[in-house]
C-alpha positions in Angstrom: 57.4 75.6 -40.6 57.0 74.5 -44.0 60.2 75.0 -46.1 58.8 78.2 -48.3 58.2 79.9 -45.0 61.9 79.5 -44.0 64.0 82.9 -44.3 66.5 81.7 -46.8 63.8 80.6 -49.3 62.1 84.6 -48.4 65.8 85.8 -49.6 66.3 84.1 -52.3 62.7 85.1 -53.8 63.2 88.4 -53.1 67.1 88.6 -54.8 65.1 87.3 -58.1 62.8 90.3 -57.8 62.4 93.4 -59.7 63.2 95.1 -56.0 66.3 97.1 -56.9 68.5 97.8 -53.4 68.9 101.9 -52.8 70.4 100.7 -49.4 73.2 99.3 -47.5 74.6 96.6 -47.8 77.5 98.4 -50.3 78.0 95.2 -52.5 74.6 95.8 -53.5 73.4 91.8 -54.5 75.6 92.5 -57.2 79.1 90.1 -58.4 81.3 92.1 -60.2 84.4 89.9 -61.0 86.4 90.7 -57.9 83.6 89.1 -55.7 82.5 86.1 -58.4 86.3 84.8 -57.0 85.0 84.5 -53.6 84.2 80.6 -52.4 81.6 79.0 -51.4 81.7 80.4 -47.3 80.4 76.8 -45.9 83.8 75.7 -47.2 85.6 78.2 -46.1 84.1 78.5 -42.5 86.7 77.6 -40.1 87.9 79.0 -36.3 91.0 79.4 -34.4 93.2 76.0 -36.0 96.8 75.8 -36.5 98.2 78.6 -38.9 95.2 80.9 -38.9 96.3 83.3 -35.7 93.5 84.9 -33.6 91.7 88.1 -34.2 91.6 88.6 -30.1 95.2 87.8 -29.5 97.0 88.2 -32.9 100.1 87.0 -33.8 100.7 86.0 -37.3 98.4 86.4 -40.8 95.7 88.8 -38.9 97.9 90.8 -36.8 100.0 91.2 -40.8 96.8 91.7 -42.2 95.9 94.3 -39.8 98.9 96.3 -40.3 99.1 96.2 -43.6 95.5 98.0 -43.5 96.9 100.9 -41.1 99.8 101.4 -43.6 97.8 101.8 -46.3 95.2 104.0 -44.2 97.6 105.8 -42.6 96.8 104.7 -39.0 98.9 103.6 -36.5 96.6 100.6 -35.6 93.5 99.5 -37.7 91.2 96.5 -36.4 89.2 94.3 -38.4 85.3 94.5 -36.8 83.0 91.4 -37.1 80.1 92.9 -35.5 79.6 96.0 -37.1 80.5 99.4 -36.6 78.4 99.2 -33.2 81.4 97.0 -31.8 83.8 99.6 -32.8 81.5 102.5 -31.3 81.3 100.5 -28.3 84.9 99.6 -27.7 86.3 103.2 -28.5 84.4 105.7 -26.2 84.4 102.5 -22.9 88.7 102.4 -24.4 89.1 105.8 -24.0 86.5 107.0 -20.7 86.7 105.5 -17.3 83.5 105.3 -15.4 81.6 108.4 -13.8 83.8 110.5 -16.6 82.6 113.1 -18.7 82.1 112.9 -22.8 80.6 115.3 -25.3 79.1 113.9 -27.4 77.0 114.9 -31.2 73.3 114.5 -30.3 72.6 112.5 -33.8 74.9 109.3 -32.2 74.2 106.2 -33.3 72.3 104.3 -30.5 75.7 102.0 -29.9 77.2 105.1 -28.4 74.4 105.8 -25.5 74.8 102.3 -25.0 78.4 102.6 -24.5 77.3 105.9 -22.2 74.9 103.7 -20.0 77.4 100.3 -19.7 79.8 102.8 -18.2 77.7 105.4 -16.5 79.2 108.4 -18.3 78.0 111.9 -18.2 76.9 113.4 -21.7 76.7 117.2 -22.4 75.0 117.4 -26.2 76.3 119.4 -28.8 73.7 119.7 -31.3 74.3 119.8 -35.2 73.4 123.1 -37.4 69.9 122.8 -39.1 70.0 122.6 -43.2 67.0 125.1 -43.2 66.4 124.5 -47.1 65.5 120.7 -46.2 65.1 121.3 -42.3 68.0 118.4 -41.5 70.9 117.5 -39.4 73.9 119.5 -40.4 77.4 119.7 -39.7 78.7 119.9 -36.0 80.4 123.6 -35.7 83.9 123.3 -34.3 83.4 126.7 -32.8 80.6 125.0 -30.8 83.2 122.4 -29.7 84.9 125.3 -28.6 82.7 126.6 -26.7 81.7 123.3 -24.4 85.2 122.4 -24.3 85.6 126.0 -22.3 82.2 125.2 -20.5 83.2 121.8 -19.3 87.0 121.4 -19.1 86.3 117.9 -17.2 85.1 116.3 -20.6 87.8 113.3 -21.2 86.9 113.1 -24.8 84.5 114.7 -28.1 82.7 112.4 -30.3 80.7 113.4 -33.6 79.6 111.3 -36.4 80.8 112.4 -40.1 79.1 112.0 -42.1 76.0 111.6 -41.2 72.8 109.6 -42.4 72.4 112.2 -45.0 76.2 112.6 -46.0 76.5 115.9 -44.7 81.0 116.1 -43.5 82.2 118.4 -40.7 85.5 120.5 -40.2 87.3 117.4 -38.8 90.3 118.9 -39.4 89.3 122.3 -37.1 87.6 120.3 -34.7 90.5 117.6 -34.1 92.9 120.9 -33.6 89.9 122.2 -31.2 89.6 118.6 -29.2 93.7 117.9 -28.9 94.2 121.4 -27.6 92.9 119.9 -24.4 94.8 116.7 -24.9 92.1 114.3 -25.1 91.0 112.4 -28.0 88.7 112.7 -30.7 86.0 109.5 -31.9 84.6 109.6 -35.0 81.7 107.5 -36.1 82.6 107.3 -40.7 80.2 104.6 -40.4 78.8 105.9 -43.7 82.0 107.2 -44.8 84.3 103.7 -45.4 84.3 105.1 -49.1 86.2 108.2 -48.3 89.0 106.6 -47.9 89.6 104.8 -50.9 90.4 107.9 -53.1 93.4 108.2 -50.7 94.3 104.2 -51.1 97.4 103.5 -52.7 100.5 105.3 -53.9 99.4 108.0 -56.4 96.8 110.4 -55.1 94.1 112.1 -57.4 93.8 115.2 -58.0 90.5 116.2 -57.7 88.4 114.1 -55.5 85.2 113.1 -56.3 84.6 112.4 -52.2 85.5 114.2 -48.8 88.3 113.3 -46.8 88.4 110.7 -43.8 88.3 111.5 -40.6 91.6 109.6 -40.4 94.0 112.3 -42.7 92.2 114.7 -40.8 93.4 114.2 -37.6 90.7 112.4 -35.5 92.0 109.8 -33.2 89.4 106.8 -33.7 87.6 106.5 -36.8 85.1 103.8 -37.0 84.0 102.8 -40.3 81.4 100.4 -42.3 82.7 98.6 -44.9 79.4 96.8 -46.0 77.8 100.2 -45.7 79.0 101.5 -48.8 81.7 99.0 -50.2 81.2 96.1 -51.4 81.9 93.4 -48.3 79.7 91.2 -46.2 76.7 92.9 -43.7 78.3 93.7 -40.1 81.9 93.8 -41.2 83.7 96.8 -40.5 87.1 98.4 -39.7 88.1 100.9 -36.7 91.3 103.3 -37.0 93.2 104.4 -34.3 95.9 106.8 -33.7 98.1 106.4 -31.0 98.7 109.7 -29.0 95.8 110.2 -27.0 94.8 106.4 -26.6 95.0 103.6 -24.7 95.9 100.9 -26.9 95.6 98.1 -24.5 92.6 99.4 -22.7 90.9 99.5 -26.1 92.1 96.2 -27.4 90.5 94.8 -24.0 87.4 96.1 -24.6 87.2 95.2 -28.4 87.4 91.2 -27.3 84.3 92.3 -24.6 82.4 93.9 -27.5 82.9 91.4 -30.3 82.7 87.7 -30.8 85.2 85.0 -29.2 84.6 82.6 -32.5 84.9 85.8 -35.2 83.7 84.4 -38.6 87.0 84.1 -41.1 84.5 84.1 -43.6 83.7 87.8 -42.8 87.3 88.5 -41.7 88.2 87.1 -45.6 85.6 89.7 -46.9 87.1 93.0 -44.9 90.4 91.6 -46.2 89.1 91.2 -49.5 87.1 94.5 -49.7 90.7 96.5 -48.6 93.0 94.8 -51.2 90.3 95.5 -53.7 89.7 98.8 -53.4 93.9 99.3 -53.1 94.2 97.5 -56.3 91.4 98.8 -58.2 89.6 101.5 -56.4 90.5 104.8 -58.1 89.4 103.3 -61.5 85.8 102.0 -59.8 85.2 105.5 -58.5 86.2 107.8 -61.2 83.8 105.9 -63.2 80.9 105.8 -60.6 81.6 109.9 -60.3 80.8 110.3 -63.6 78.1 108.3 -63.0 77.0 110.2 -60.1 77.7 113.3 -62.4 75.1 112.7 -64.5 72.6 111.3 -62.5 72.6 114.4 -59.5 72.7 116.8 -63.0 69.3 115.5 -64.1 67.9 115.4 -60.4 68.2 119.0 -59.6 65.4 119.5 -62.6 63.3 118.6 -60.1 60.2 121.5 -59.4 58.5 119.8 -56.5 61.1 117.7 -55.0 64.3 118.7 -54.1 67.8 117.1 -54.1 70.5 118.0 -51.6 73.8 119.1 -53.0 76.5 121.2 -53.2 76.9 122.8 -56.1 76.2 126.8 -56.4 78.3 127.4 -52.8 77.4 125.5 -49.8 74.4 126.8 -47.6 75.0 126.9 -43.6 75.1 124.0 -41.8 77.0 121.8 -44.7 81.1 121.7 -44.1 80.9 119.0 -47.3 78.8 116.1 -48.7 78.7 112.9 -49.6 77.5 112.9 -53.1 76.9 109.6 -53.3 73.7 109.6 -50.9 71.1 110.7 -53.0 68.9 113.0 -50.4 65.3 113.7 -51.5 62.9 116.2 -50.0 59.4 116.9 -50.5 58.8 119.4 -47.6 57.2 121.3 -50.2 55.0 118.9 -51.5 51.5 117.4 -50.0 53.2 114.7 -48.9 55.4 112.8 -46.8 58.9 111.0 -46.7 57.5 107.8 -45.8 54.5 107.9 -48.4 57.1 108.9 -51.3 59.3 105.9 -50.1 56.1 103.8 -50.1 55.1 105.3 -54.1 59.1 104.1 -55.2 58.7 100.9 -53.5 55.2 100.1 -54.7 55.2 101.7 -58.1 59.0 101.2 -58.9 59.9 98.5 -57.4 62.7 100.8 -55.6 63.8 100.4 -51.9 65.4 103.1 -50.3 67.7 103.1 -47.3 65.7 106.0 -44.9 62.3 107.6 -45.2 62.6 110.4 -42.6 59.8 112.9 -42.0 59.4 114.8 -44.9 62.5 113.5 -46.6 64.3 110.2 -48.3 67.8 108.4 -48.1 68.9 106.4 -50.9 72.7 105.3 -50.9 74.4 104.4 -53.6 78.0 102.9 -55.1 80.2 102.0 -57.1 78.3 98.3 -57.6 75.2 99.8 -58.2 74.7 98.8 -62.4 73.5 101.5 -64.6 70.2 100.2 -65.0 69.5 100.3 -61.3 70.8 104.4 -61.0 68.3 104.7 -64.5 65.6 103.4 -63.0 65.8 105.9 -59.5 66.4 109.3 -61.8 63.3 107.5 -64.3 60.7 107.2 -60.8 61.9 110.7 -59.5 61.5 113.0 -62.4 58.1 111.4 -63.1 57.2 111.2 -59.2 58.0 114.9 -59.4 55.5 115.3 -62.6 53.0 113.6 -61.3 52.8 116.0 -58.4 53.2 119.3 -60.1 50.4 118.2 -62.5 48.3 117.7 -59.3 48.8 120.2 -57.7 50.1 119.0 -54.3 52.6 122.2 -53.4 52.0 123.1 -50.4 50.8 126.7 -50.3 52.5 127.8 -47.3 55.8 126.8 -45.6 56.1 124.0 -42.8 55.7 126.2 -40.2 53.6 123.9 -37.9 56.1 121.1 -38.7 59.2 123.4 -38.1 57.3 124.3 -34.7 57.1 120.1 -33.9 60.2 119.6 -35.2 62.6 122.3 -34.1 66.1 122.4 -32.1 64.8 121.6 -28.3 67.6 120.6 -25.7 65.9 118.5 -23.5 67.1 118.8 -20.0 69.0 116.0 -18.5 68.0 115.7 -14.8 70.4 112.4 -14.0 73.0 110.0 -16.5 71.6 107.6 -18.6 72.7 105.2 -16.5 70.9 106.6 -13.1 67.7 106.6 -14.7 67.6 103.1 -16.1 67.9 102.4 -12.3 65.0 104.2 -11.2 61.6 102.8 -10.2 59.5 103.6 -13.1 55.7 103.8 -14.1 54.0 103.5 -17.4 52.0 106.5 -18.4 50.8 107.4 -21.9 52.5 109.9 -23.7 50.3 112.3 -24.2 50.1 112.6 -20.0 54.2 112.9 -19.9 55.2 116.1 -20.1 57.5 117.7 -17.1 58.2 113.5 -16.3 61.6 112.2 -16.7 61.9 109.0 -19.3 63.5 105.9 -18.4 63.4 104.9 -21.6 64.8 105.8 -25.0 62.6 107.0 -28.4 64.2 107.3 -31.6 63.5 106.9 -35.2 65.5 104.0 -36.6 66.8 104.7 -39.3 68.9 106.0 -38.3 69.0 105.5 -34.5 69.3 109.0 -33.5 67.3 109.6 -29.7 64.1 112.0 -29.5 64.4 111.5 -25.7 67.3 109.9 -23.9 66.4 108.4 -20.4 67.4 111.4 -17.6 65.7 114.0 -19.6 62.9 115.9 -18.4 60.2 115.7 -21.2 58.7 118.5 -22.6 55.4 119.4 -24.8 57.4 120.1 -27.7 59.4 116.7 -27.3 55.4 114.7 -26.7 54.1 116.2 -30.2 57.2 115.5 -32.0 56.9 111.8 -31.0 53.6 112.3 -32.2 53.9 113.3 -35.3 56.3 110.9 -36.4 53.7 108.0 -35.5 51.3 109.4 -37.7 53.4 110.1 -40.9 54.0 106.4 -40.3 57.6 106.9 -39.5 59.5 103.6 -36.9 59.6 105.0 -33.8 61.3 102.8 -31.5 63.0 102.4 -27.9 60.2 102.2 -26.0 58.6 98.8 -24.8 55.6 99.5 -25.3 55.6 98.0 -29.4 52.7 100.2 -30.6 54.0 103.5 -29.1 51.5 104.8 -27.2 53.1 104.4 -24.0 56.6 105.7 -22.3 57.9 104.5 -19.4 59.0 107.5 -16.7 60.5 107.7 -13.6 58.1 107.0 -10.4 56.9 109.4 -8.3 
């Protein structure tokens, strides 16, 4: 390999290009004053030497640091995560449930939650998000649905939901927590995309009017996992987990944190976590006040689009949205003749703007307070110009999305066996079009965000086959299968 082909050299060239990141990490490759204070990482990269404590057996500075974090977040315990929020999700599920027990779990959970289910051979009951029909995306988890499933499954030992979703939709965690606690079991919330929700609550002064929803840890959830790197200025792969102890065995949880995190945690990353929290406690409200003004201006302008559509909460919430993270710029193109993948490519090729995610008929841009005004202006200009071009070229659908809705509607796959049982079965390889009626031993999901279309142990229906094929035709990343081309699926033999 020559020097120019090295990953480091490629990263340096990309960093110097005109490409602007509307994706994680939240620092957006910007270097504000407080990030400029961070030294050369090689100069502070150490191991567990005298005076610097041990993350997996904290007794000194790391113990004090995490206790400080817990106090300002309002948790009983907070734990630094150096294996991303995935490590926190794995630890939470395995730490709360014993092998073979049952969990009620949102279908739109991240793949790490499904991995935990497999590792502990748990039984699962899926709870489906409501549909936001105007954009045909996953919405909130209904508290009423949680209550019904808990009544139908009294042997469930925990409930897990995602709030906010990848698209920024927030559920009524306070009401869900109340319902779950009436059964004497814990509520786990994957708040990976909502680490910034806590910022307005840090420090002593409370704002009268919030920009963002309240964090789940303040709404009664028992375990809340946040990815600091997604929306705040912290290194990729850093996160934090907050715990209320009433329904959680802390010793068991801490043991699993050792299992799912490196035995050689990075002091660079831990210093980054601490520095991020410190800066947010000291100055977060100031940063977010200015960020809120810029977001308001951007969203007001984007609401003028005629062909593309902004997911917004003004004028009252529509069905499926309890609350919304306004920093997620979700643009629907379902009324036009272009799909999400094409819109994302258009933004990348013509405007040098890289989105976080391209869905079937929408794109997601992550904005943070680290975004420059120039970057936000470029996004505004690009979307308004594309919207005008779509209108001028007459690329609007004459009829609705009946075909796509038929393919993409809420089909509840029949679970024949647990994920773990299915993955241990003998299997055979079949073309996806021939798999109807068979039982999958593989996951099929779109990445990002990693939400399963199909999971091991589930019977494959005609609708699921159509859904997988449609996603492939739209140029989306359909992953999870051993077959990299996505043409074949492993199914139970016989």
